[in-house]
Every structure is written in structure tokens, then in C-alpha cells.
C-alpha positions in Angstrom: -60.8 14.8 3.5 -63.1 12.5 1.7 -63.3 10.0 4.6 -64.6 12.8 6.9 -67.1 13.8 4.2 -68.5 10.3 4.1 -68.9 10.2 7.9 -70.8 13.5 7.9 -73.0 12.3 5.1 -73.7 9.1 7.0 -74.7 11.1 10.0 -77.0 13.4 7.9 -78.6 10.3 6.3 -79.3 8.9 9.8 -80.9 12.1 10.8 -83.1 12.0 7.7 -84.0 8.4 8.5 -82.6 7.3 5.0 -81.7 3.8 6.0 -80.4 2.7 2.5 -78.1 5.7 2.2 -76.9 5.4 5.8 -76.2 1.7 5.4 -74.5 2.1 2.1 -72.2 4.8 3.4 -71.6 2.7 6.5 -70.3 -0.1 4.4 -68.0 2.2 2.5 -66.7 3.7 5.7 -66.1 0.2 7.2 -64.0 -0.8 4.1 -62.1 2.5 4.3 -61.4 1.9 8.0 -59.9 -1.5 7.2 -57.6 0.0 4.7 -56.8 2.8 7.2 -55.9 0.3 9.9 -53.5 -1.4 7.5 -52.0 2.0 6.6 -51.6 3.0 10.3 -49.8 -0.2 11.0 -47.2 0.9 8.5 -47.1 4.4 10.0 -49.0 6.0 7.0 -52.3 7.9 6.6 -55.2 7.1 4.3 -55.1 9.4 1.3 -58.1 10.7 -0.7 -56.7 8.7 -3.7 -56.8 5.5 -1.7 -60.3 6.4 -0.5 -61.4 6.9 -4.1 -60.0 3.4 -4.8 -62.1 2.0 -2.0 -65.2 3.7 -3.3 -64.5 2.5 -6.9 -64.1 -1.1 -5.7 -67.3 -0.8 -3.7 -69.1 0.4 -6.8 -67.8 -2.5 -8.9 -68.9 -5.0 -6.2 -72.4 -3.4 -6.2 -72.6 -3.6 -10.0 -71.8 -7.3 -9.9 -74.5 -7.7 -7.2 -76.9 -5.9 -9.4 -76.1 -8.1 -12.4 -76.7 -11.2 -10.2 -80.1 -9.8 -9.2 -81.0 -9.1 -12.8 -80.1 -12.7 -13.8 -82.5 -13.8 -11.1 -85.2 -11.4 -12.3 -85.3 -9.6 -9.0 -85.8 -6.1 -10.3 -86.7 -4.6 -6.9 -83.4 -5.7 -5.4 -81.6 -4.4 -8.5 -83.2 -1.0 -8.1 -82.1 -0.9 -4.5 -78.5 -1.6 -5.5 -78.8 1.1 -8.2 -79.7 3.6 -5.4 -76.7 2.4 -3.4 -74.4 2.9 -6.4 -75.7 6.4 -6.9 -75.0 7.3 -3.3 -71.4 6.2 -3.5 -70.9 7.8 -7.0 -71.7 11.2 -5.4 -68.3 11.1 -3.8 -66.3 9.9 -6.8 -64.6 12.4 -9.2 -65.9 12.6 -12.7 -64.3 10.0 -14.9 -62.3 11.2 -18.0 -63.7 10.5 -21.3 -61.8 8.8 -24.2 -60.9 12.1 -25.8 -59.4 13.6 -22.6 -57.3 10.4 -22.1 -56.1 10.4 -25.7 -55.1 14.1 -25.5 -53.1 13.5 -22.4 -51.3 10.5 -23.9 -50.6 12.5 -27.1 -49.1 15.3 -25.1 -46.7 13.0 -23.4 -43.1 12.7 -24.7 -42.6 9.1 -23.7 -45.6 7.0 -24.8 -44.3 3.7 -23.5 -46.9 1.6 -21.7 -45.0 1.7 -18.4 -44.6 5.5 -18.4 -48.2 6.2 -19.5 -49.6 3.9 -16.9 -47.4 5.3 -14.1 -48.4 8.8 -15.0 -52.1 8.1 -15.0 -51.9 6.2 -11.7 -50.0 9.1 -10.1 -51.7 12.1 -11.6 -55.2 10.9 -12.4 -55.9 8.3 -9.8 -59.7 7.7 -9.7 -60.3 9.9 -12.7 -59.4 7.5 -15.5 -60.3 3.9 -16.0 -56.9 2.2 -16.4 -58.4 -0.4 -18.8 -59.5 2.5 -21.1 -56.1 4.1 -20.8 -54.5 0.9 -21.9 -57.0 0.4 -24.8 -56.5 3.9 -26.1 -52.7 3.6 -25.8 -52.8 0.4 -27.9 -54.9 2.1 -30.5 -52.4 5.0 -31.0 
């Protein structure tokens, strides 16, 4: 499970004395534990797809933080955030490109917005940017 992989990677980073990586993975683990607590209250388990969602949200937050540092001309801090983003992206699946998304949509019988979006959320969670899916669907 992805959550366990993150814990192991955090322990390895601590042993290597890589503070940035250890701290970054620690933040991701903490966010995942919050989601997991909410899931357990409902009697459910944290899935890898939900864990990927947590990681993607963390990357988006870090990218916003980087943009803020760039506006303030703090390139050292922006480089540090870049390293954090790279550490988290190691655990994310490769994102689909536009052609792959287009081919999947074209292969579907029902190309209504609702059906396409549900299919991508169910089958390709974390592998496709839903905004891109919507843009490509509109262009067809």
C-alpha cells in the first residue's frame, strides 16, 4: 500500500539524515492520517486512490508556495520547494498525456460529460488531470 511505502521512505530518509525529504514525507503522511481518521470513523479504509489524491493536493499546495516565493524573489526557498515536490512526485503514477485521454474518450460508447467524468474518476484516478479530460472532451 502506498501509505506504508511513504512511511518506509520517511524512515530511510531519516537514516540518511535527509531532513528535507523526511520532513516532506512527514507532512504527506500527516495529511493522509487525517483522511484515514475520517475514513475509519465511517468504518472504511484509506485506499491507494485516496492516498494519491492526498499527494496530488500536497503537490498543488507546494506549487502555490513556490509561486509565492518566486514573486518575492526568494529563489533559494523556491528551489527547496522544488525538491519537496520532486520527493512527493516519486510516489505519484505517471499522468496521462492528451493523446491517451483522447483515445480513451473516443473508445467510449457514451461520450456524455457525466459518463466520461465518472469513468475517468473511477478507472484512472490520479492518472489523468480532470481539467484536461474536460477540455479534451469539449474539443471533440
